[in-house]
N, C-alpha and C positions, 0 to 999 in steps of 0.2 A: 555476419548478422549473430546476434547473441539472442538467447531468449532468457527472460529473467521472470522469477515469480515472486509476487511481492504479497506478503500477508499482512492485512490491516486489521486493527482493533475495531470491532464495530459494536457500540454500546446499544443501538437500537432505539426505539421510540420511548420506551419508559424503561430501559435498562438502568437508569440511575435510581429507580425505585426498588426495581426486582433483582437488581445485580444479575441479570441474565445477559452476561456480556458474551460476546462471540468473536469469530475472527471470520475475514473473507480473504479468499487468495484470488489475486488477479495476475494474469500472465501478459507479458510485453515483449515485443521484439524491438531490437535498438542494434544500431550499429555502434554505441558506445561501449567503452568498457566497463567492467563491473564498478570500478570506483568511481567513474564518471557518472554511470546511471544512478548509483546509490546517492552520491553527492547533489544530483539534479532532485532526486526525490526528497532529500533532507531539506533542501532550500524552498522547494516549490510545491511539494504533494503533487497529486495528479485527480484528474477527473474520471470518475466511474460511475456507470449506471444513473446518469443526471445528477450527480451529488460530488461535491468536492472532496477528496479525502486529504485532511490536513497532515502536514508532515510529521507531527508527533504521533500520529496515529498508524504509522507504518512500523511493524514489527520487526521484519527481516526482510531481506533480498536475498534470493537464491539464484545463482546462473544455473540454466540446465543446458 
């Protein structure tokens, strides 16, 4: 089992006006290799806190 931390770019509700961008970290466990896990995120994104994280919003994947 591998653990991954994914940092996601988060603009927020009015971030496009205030330029108050931020980042959220999400942790996952998967049997996939780092390469396969990152490739899946690149293609599909993921669901977090009842919202869909778009693939382009993922900043990096770090294996723990």
